[in-house]
Structure formats: structure tokens, C-alpha cells
N, C-alpha and C positions, 0 to 999 in steps of 0.2 A: 432601488435595488434593479437591475438592470433584469430583463426577463433574461433565463436560458432558452435560449432556441439549441435547435440541431448544428446550427454555424454555425453558433459557441464552443458548442462543446467540441469539434469538429475541431478546433480553432486554437482551443488550447492541449484537444490530444497534437495536433503537431507540432504546438512547442513544445510538449514535454516529450517528443517523438518517439510515440506511441500509435501503433497504425489499430485500429478500430474497424472493424465489422461495422454495416449497415444496419443491422441487428444489434451488435453495445451501442451503437452512437443515440440506437431509440432510446434502448432500454436506460442508457445513461442520465440522457438527457432528462425524460421519465421521473428518473431517483433523485437529479438534482434540483429538481423541482418541487422535490416536495421533501428534499432536506431545504430549499431556500424559504419556502411555508411554514416547517419547526421556525427558523428563524424566525420570522417575522412574527410571528404569534407571539416569539419571546418578547419582542418590542413593547407590547403591552403591560408584561407583568413589573409588577412593585419591585425594585429591590435594594429602594434606598436604608435600610432597617438591616440589609446582609451584607458580612464585613468579607472583603476579597478575600477568597481562597484559591490552593492551587488542587487539591483534590479533595471531594465531600468524603473520604473515607483515612481513615489513619494509616498512615503509612512508618512501615519499619522496615532498616533494612535488614535482610539474611545471608549473612556471610555463614560462611563455612572454612574451614581451613582450606589451604592449597596445596593439598597431597600431589605430590610427582607420584606417576603411575605408570608402568607399561603400554603400550600404545597399542589397537588391533596392528593384527599381520595386515598387509598393504594387499595380502591376495582378498579376503573378508572385507574391506574398506571398498576394493573397486572391480567386486563381484557383484553388486549392483548398480555399477554404471555405465548407461547404457552408450554415453559414447568418448570412450579415453583413446589418450595415445602412450602408449610403453605405462610405467607404475604414472599418469598426470592423469584428470580429466578432460575433459573437453568441453568446454564451454561456447558458445555465442558470444561475442565481443557484444558489451552493453549497447553500442551507440549504433550498430548493425541493424539494419532493418529487417523486422517479422519477415521471413521467407511467404509467411503467409496472407501476406497485403495486399 
């Protein structure tokens, strides 16, 4: 297993175009080290008698009929919008750099 250090976290964050503060880099580095340490411990567990499964819980689809109904008024929906342009939400483009980076 490759060691997780601050430089590796910074590199992966750059590839994902995620701006991280110094505090976030330190915190995520520590958290990733803990996660990878737990995964390393799993290598010692004998799973030869355990059948493969996608989930340990029984899965059941809960479906309801799709019933059309009136929407909320635009004024009510936009009342909580921090930034808007006319009747539209204004959001930061997903590929832009964060302003606090």
C-alpha cells in the first residue's frame, strides 16, 4: 500500500479540482490514514467461507405511484435563494475554482 501523505492528498485534490485549505489537507490526510489502516486489517480476515454479496441488508424497492400535482409557486421556491437572476437560481459553475482557494 502506498503511504498517504499530505502531498498525495494535495495531488489527488488537484486532479479532482478541489481546493483544500491547509487545515483540510491535514485533516483529510489523517482521516485517510485511519481508513487505509482499517482496510489493511481486513486483509487478515478469513473470508473464504463468506459468499460474495452486494449488501448485508435485505433490499426491497419501495415504489409509489407517480401522481402529478401542482408545483410550488416560483416566489415561494426562490424566497430562500441566496443568489438569483430573475426566476432562475444562480450557482457557481462546477468547473470554476473556488473563490476561497
